[in-house]
BAFI-3210 file (N, C-alpha, C; in Angstrom, 3 decimals, decimal comma, padded with zeros to 6 digits):
// residues 114
n [1|2|3|4|5|6|7|8|9|10|11|12|13|14|15|16|17|18|19|20|21|22|23|24|25|26|27|28|29|30|31|32|33|34|35|36|37|38|39|40|41|42|43|44|45|46|47|48|49|50|51|52|53|54|55|56|57|58|59|60|61|62|63|64|65|66|67|68|69|70|71|72|73|74|75|76|77|78|79|80|81|82|83|84|85|86|87|88|89|90|91|92|93|94|95|96|97|98|99|100|101|102|103|104|105|106|107|108|109|110|111|112|113|114]
n.u [000,529|000,996|-000,425|-003,776|-006,926|-009,732|-013,286|-015,222|-018,342|-019,913|-022,637|-024,844|-025,346|-024,593|-025,256|-025,548|-022,363|-020,673|-021,861|-020,529|-018,151|-017,271|-016,205|-014,220|-012,202|-008,770|-008,179|-005,737|-004,084|-004,937|-006,202|-008,591|-009,810|-009,768|-011,692|-014,222|-014,383|-016,399|-018,383|-022,083|-023,433|-024,516|-022,641|-019,834|-018,451|-017,692|-015,974|-014,091|-013,016|-012,268|-010,120|-007,798|-007,067|-006,134|-003,941|-002,652|-001,764|-000,219|001,944|002,550|003,965|005,950|007,897|009,756|007,421|006,225|003,707|002,301|002,408|000,804|-002,148|-005,138|-005,484|-007,348|-010,541|-013,754|-017,046|-018,819|-021,309|-022,073|-023,242|-026,136|-027,113|-027,239|-028,497|-031,605|-034,923|-038,510|-041,951|-045,076|-047,231|-050,721|-052,892|-052,229|-049,450|-045,200|-043,182|-039,678|-037,341|-035,158|-031,654|-029,395|-025,536|-022,684|-019,159|-016,803|-013,051|-010,622|-007,349|-004,939|-001,785|001,234|002,228|004,300]
n.v [-001,606|002,099|004,561|006,294|007,071|008,519|008,823|010,208|009,698|010,907|012,202|009,822|006,777|004,001|001,931|002,642|004,204|001,745|000,991|002,278|001,969|-000,862|-000,326|000,611|-000,248|-002,712|-000,900|000,970|003,550|006,573|005,248|004,293|007,934|008,914|006,796|007,717|010,244|010,051|008,796|008,566|007,854|009,201|008,750|009,351|011,279|012,220|010,244|010,495|012,431|011,144|009,547|011,266|012,536|010,786|010,341|012,373|011,871|010,085|011,224|013,107|011,461|009,620|011,159|010,251|008,702|006,668|007,676|006,621|004,233|003,716|001,865|001,285|-000,124|-001,366|-001,037|000,086|000,242|001,935|001,156|004,560|005,604|007,804|010,230|012,539|013,734|013,269|012,224|012,845|010,892|012,034|009,590|007,512|007,611|009,162|008,779|008,767|007,850|007,599|008,937|006,830|008,188|007,853|007,402|007,382|005,741|005,737|004,462|004,422|002,258|002,370|001,414|000,131|-001,838|-004,298]
n.w [-000,160|-001,303|-000,569|001,137|000,670|002,836|002,608|005,005|006,212|003,699|001,245|-000,368|-000,363|000,711|-000,901|-004,161|-004,273|-003,959|-005,947|-008,084|-007,185|-007,582|-009,964|-010,272|-008,804|-008,205|-011,095|-012,790|-011,767|-013,441|-015,136|-014,097|-012,906|-015,261|-016,160|-014,560|-015,315|-017,013|-015,983|-015,323|-012,583|-009,712|-007,310|-008,036|-008,729|-006,615|-005,443|-007,778|-006,667|-004,268|-005,205|-006,297|-004,217|-003,039|-004,855|-004,266|-002,163|-002,265|-004,124|-001,658|000,375|-000,175|-002,778|-005,099|-006,790|-009,007|-010,927|-012,495|-012,132|-010,311|-008,679|-008,207|-005,863|-003,484|-002,247|-000,751|000,486|004,014|005,186|006,778|010,240|010,763|012,190|012,353|009,756|009,647|009,544|009,260|008,456|007,919|008,541|008,377|010,522|012,362|012,810|012,764|010,137|009,944|007,342|005,435|005,320|003,365|003,903|003,416|004,377|002,180|001,074|000,271|-001,206|-002,793|-004,129|-005,617|-008,607|-008,902]
ca.u [000,166|001,929|-001,015|-005,178|-007,686|-011,023|-013,851|-016,222|-019,756|-020,203|-024,314|-024,432|-026,099|-024,023|-026,477|-025,569|-021,375|-020,652|-021,517|-018,812|-016,477|-016,709|-016,253|-012,515|-011,225|-008,287|-007,908|-005,092|-006,107|-005,451|-007,117|-009,848|-010,064|-010,831|-013,536|-015,362|-015,030|-017,871|-019,694|-023,224|-023,722|-024,377|-020,972|-018,797|-017,700|-017,270|-014,945|-013,007|-012,024|-011,114|-009,059|-007,159|-007,275|-004,875|-002,444|-001,694|-001,068|001,359|002,926|003,671|004,384|006,910|008,187|009,802|006,864|006,216|002,325|001,851|002,645|-000,469|-003,806|-006,200|-005,174|-008,588|-011,863|-014,927|-017,572|-019,552|-022,082|-022,305|-024,286|-027,494|-027,301|-027,723|-030,220|-033,174|-036,232|-040,049|-042,979|-046,602|-048,609|-052,333|-053,869|-051,340|-048,307|-045,127|-042,341|-038,251|-037,630|-033,582|-030,807|-027,929|-024,384|-021,702|-017,588|-015,543|-012,517|-009,428|-006,013|-004,179|-000,566|002,102|002,490|006,297]
ca.v [000,434|003,296|005,412|005,863|008,602|008,213|010,058|009,789|010,746|011,329|011,825|009,392|005,592|002,404|000,839|003,348|004,305|000,421|000,566|002,520|001,236|-001,446|-000,032|001,402|-001,774|-002,971|-000,065|001,893|005,032|006,595|004,694|004,848|008,803|008,935|006,265|008,411|011,853|010,258|008,281|009,467|007,773|010,493|009,131|008,969|012,733|011,939|008,599|011,194|013,484|010,674|008,659|012,585|012,713|009,663|010,191|013,420|011,974|008,936|011,765|013,782|010,572|009,564|012,179|009,710|007,436|005,683|007,977|006,229|002,749|003,315|001,784|000,668|-002,081|-001,677|000,103|000,006|001,247|001,141|002,569|005,553|006,165|008,656|010,330|013,900|013,827|012,421|013,492|011,663|011,586|011,665|008,168|007,412|007,670|010,445|008,457|008,811|006,663|008,222|008,622|007,055|008,890|006,935|008,220|006,207|005,627|006,221|004,220|004,108|002,506|002,774|000,942|000,193|-003,307|-005,314]
ca.w [000,350|-000,881|-000,294|001,477|001,657|003,446|002,811|005,447|005,878|002,018|001,902|-001,102|-000,137|000,243|-001,877|-004,598|-004,387|-004,421|-008,092|-008,542|-006,995|-008,355|-012,002|-010,326|-008,400|-009,310|-012,453|-013,101|-011,439|-014,498|-016,298|-013,160|-013,140|-017,018|-016,758|-013,660|-016,030|-018,508|-015,584|-014,590|-011,446|-008,536|-006,554|-009,695|-008,365|-005,537|-005,491|-008,078|-005,670|-003,468|-005,553|-006,932|-003,407|-003,054|-005,476|-004,468|-000,700|-002,088|-003,960|-000,546|001,483|-001,325|-003,295|-005,624|-006,701|-010,352|-010,170|-013,868|-011,741|-009,354|-009,323|-006,911|-004,851|-001,954|-002,395|-000,791|001,212|004,627|006,223|008,374|011,242|010,143|013,344|011,611|008,599|010,243|008,443|008,969|007,435|008,650|008,474|008,815|012,109|013,856|013,131|011,691|010,065|009,231|006,392|005,631|004,214|002,967|004,489|004,046|004,845|001,491|001,572|-001,502|-001,234|-003,758|-004,196|-007,017|-009,318|-008,835]
c.u [001,230|000,880|-002,751|-005,523|-009,125|-011,878|-015,254|-017,497|-020,442|-021,805|-024,420|-025,066|-025,116|-023,882|-025,408|-023,877|-020,650|-020,854|-020,282|-017,980|-016,163|-016,080|-014,399|-011,763|-011,023|-007,379|-006,417|-005,519|-006,000|-005,968|-008,795|-010,920|-010,697|-012,230|-014,578|-015,454|-015,808|-018,555|-020,753|-023,803|-023,190|-022,681|-020,408|-017,495|-017,110|-015,760|-014,301|-012,139|-011,263|-009,999|-007,857|-006,487|-005,244|-003,749|-002,082|-001,058|000,544|002,568|003,343|003,926|005,842|006,914|009,394|008,698|006,334|004,730|001,510|001,690|001,348|-001,853|-004,379|-006,614|-006,801|-009,052|-013,216|-015,896|-017,787|-020,398|-022,309|-022,979|-025,516|-027,868|-027,677|-028,385|-030,849|-033,955|-036,870|-041,303|-044,012|-047,105|-049,696|-052,327|-052,743|-050,003|-046,922|-044,232|-041,462|-038,242|-035,399|-032,922|-029,633|-026,556|-023,673|-019,851|-017,076|-014,089|-011,115|-008,207|-005,562|-002,063|000,004|002,038|003,617|006,352]
c.v [001,367|004,199|004,912|007,445|007,334|009,297|009,613|010,581|010,776|010,939|011,009|006,910|004,695|001,804|001,813|003,108|002,367|000,135|001,130|001,880|000,161|-002,148|-000,131|000,308|-002,316|-002,332|000,037|003,354|006,146|007,112|005,009|006,198|008,839|008,277|007,430|009,679|011,369|008,870|008,762|009,213|009,056|009,900|009,039|010,733|012,207|010,632|009,324|010,952|012,330|009,961|010,299|012,924|011,575|009,707|011,258|013,158|010,532|010,155|013,483|012,010|009,921|010,106|011,580|008,018|007,208|006,478|006,907|004,268|002,183|003,146|001,655|-000,604|-001,975|-001,441|-000,668|000,430|000,947|002,187|003,631|005,897|007,927|009,732|012,004|014,211|013,012|013,248|012,230|012,740|011,147|010,592|008,339|007,371|008,504|009,950|009,417|008,231|007,693|007,855|008,354|008,066|008,031|008,766|006,957|006,311|004,843|005,161|003,446|003,580|002,256|002,253|000,676|-001,821|-003,379|-005,284]
c.w [-000,112|-000,910|-000,316|001,360|001,381|003,518|003,484|005,746|004,353|002,393|000,221|-000,492|-000,033|-001,278|-004,288|-005,254|-004,352|-005,742|-008,535|-008,177|-007,032|-010,229|-011,772|-009,213|-009,148|-011,033|-011,950|-012,640|-011,706|-015,187|-015,055|-012,984|-014,582|-016,750|-015,624|-014,438|-016,518|-017,099|-015,190|-013,885|-010,496|-007,580|-007,109|-009,251|-007,181|-005,067|-006,297|-007,457|-005,247|-004,233|-006,560|-005,322|-002,784|-004,076|-004,777|-002,585|-000,768|-003,189|-002,891|000,379|000,650|-002,444|-004,883|-006,344|-008,007|-010,067|-011,999|-013,108|-010,796|-010,067|-008,452|-005,845|-004,254|-002,239|-002,065|000,459|002,630|005,166|007,251|009,206|010,869|011,320|013,291|010,366|008,959|009,684|009,384|008,297|008,073|007,844|008,722|010,178|013,083|013,669|012,173|011,526|009,769|007,868|006,299|004,563|004,697|003,554|004,128|003,641|002,943|001,262|000,025|-001,261|-002,643|-003,499|-006,251|-007,037|-009,024|-009,705]
res [m|v|s|k|a|i|a|r|f|a|r|i|s|p|r|k|a|r|m|v|i|n|l|v|r|g|r|q|a|g|e|a|l|q|l|l|e|f|t|p|k|a|a|a|p|v|v|k|k|l|i|e|s|a|v|a|n|a|r|t|l|s|p|g|v|d|l|d|g|l|f|v|e|t|a|f|v|d|k|a|p|n|r|h|m|r|r|w|r|p|r|a|m|g|r|a|t|r|i|q|k|g|m|s|h|i|t|i|h|l|g|t|r|e]
***
């Protein structure tokens, strides 16, 4: 592992974010960025920014790293706690139900191929 970047409490549901993460897992970093540029999914800009951050972290941590050799080694999405986005919907007979607002923790690890 050369570098990592984590987006915590991203305002996207984990299911939608996993669709985009599955596209870039195992690809070269440059190829993944180019793919995300033209992906019409809501999570694509978040993941693109996260990969750019991981590349910048790799450049900072080891200045001699080959940026063309970086690839997405590990990428996963976890469900974040939803304490801040509570919404309520009125229901029948004076009741109320919660509206689920998805939040995610997205993690990307970049590595180099030997």
